[in-house]
N, C-alpha and C positions, 0 to 999 in steps of 0.2 A: 676521741674516745682513747683512755689511756690504756696501753698495753701493760698487763701484769703478768710476770714471769712466773711459771710453775714452780714451786719448791718443795721437793720430795723429801720433806722432812721425815715422814714416816719410813721411807725407804731407807734413809741413814739410820734411823733407830732400830729398824730389823737387822741391820748388818753389823750392829754393836754386840759384841760378844757377851751372850747372857741377857739379852734383852726379853727374849722368848720365855725365860724362866721368871724373869722380875715381872712382866707384864703379859701373861700368856693369853689374856683374853683379847689383847689388841694385836698380837703378833700372828700373822699368817691366817688370821680368821677373818679378817677385813682388809679393805684396802680402798683408796680414793684414787679413782681412774684419771689420768692427764687428760686435757682436752685443749682443742683450739676453737677459738670463737672469733668470728670475723662478720662483716656487714657488707650487704650489698645494697644496691638501690632499693630493693623491695623487701629484703628480708635481713634477719639476723640467723648466721647460720653456726651451729656448733657440731664439731666433729671430734669422736673420743674412740681410741682403739679399745676394743673389748674382744681380742682373741680368744676362742674358746668358751665363749659365752653364747648360749642359745637366745635368739631374740624373745622366746616366750617366757625367758628368766629376767627380762629388762624391763622396768617400768619407768616412764617419761612422763613427768607433768610439769605444767606452768601455772603458777597462782600467783598474783599481785606482783607480777614482774620478776618472779624467782623460778628458775629452771631447777627442777629436782631430778636427778638420775639414782635410781636405786635398782639393785638386783643381786644375782649371786652366781658366782662361777663354781661349778661343781665338778671335782674330780671323782671319776667313776672308780678307778683301780689306783688308789694311792697305796704305794708300798712303803712301810715305814723302815724296813730292815735294809734299804740301800744304802750304800756308803756315799753319800753326797759330798763333792767337793763344793759346790753352791747349789742353792736351791731358790731360784728366783722367779719361777713360773707360779703364780698365784692363783690360790682357789679359796673361796669363801664369800662372804657378802661385800658389795660395796655400796657406796652412798656419796652423794656430792650435790651441793646446792651451789647455785651460783646467779648472781643478780644480773638480769639482761640489761645492756646499755641503753635500750630505748624501749619505748611501748609497744607491744606485740598484740596480735590478735590472737589471744590464748586459745580461742576454740577452733582456730585454723592451723595449729601446729602440727607438723608432720614428722615422723620419724621413720628412717629407712636404714636397714641393715644389710651392708653388702661387703665381701671379703673381711670380715672382722672389725669393720670401722662402722660406728653408729653415727648417722647424719641426722641432725635435728634441723629443721627449717621453719622459723617463726617469722611469719609475714607481719611486715611493721603495720602499726595502726596508724591511721591518717592522723596527723597532727591536728589537735583541737584550736579551732581558729577563736581569736580572742574577740570579744564584743566590746565596742567602743559605746559607753553611755555618757549621755551630754547631762549635766547637772547643772540646774539653774541655782544661781548663788543670789539670795535675796538678803538685804541689810534689815537686820531686825530694829524696829522701831523701839525707842527707849520711853517709858513714861516719864513725865514731867511733874 
């Protein structure tokens, strides 16, 4: 399996001065959570930190080998008149899709939320066995 490094492009764009005025619909209203994915003998495991997100605000689905995470982080008491030096704690919706590296039993995927970490365990599907078919080759008779 090839390891792909997380590239927080949107985090860099958020730090650019004036980005929130240029693209207000994308700034601070949504984010893409980072995740770690690894494989054990029996499952593919995905872990993502979602501190401050309630489990009931998270939706996890697997369809056709693609894991989808979506949800919302809500801030109850946002105060706009604070004089922030940095504002990195995010609130808003999140969405992430990632292809799983191997076939899994989609109906047996489990998600657990503990200490701000969402852990998704997808049991691997049994590999399909190839079937050997013997083909009889017959020489075609030509007409004279």
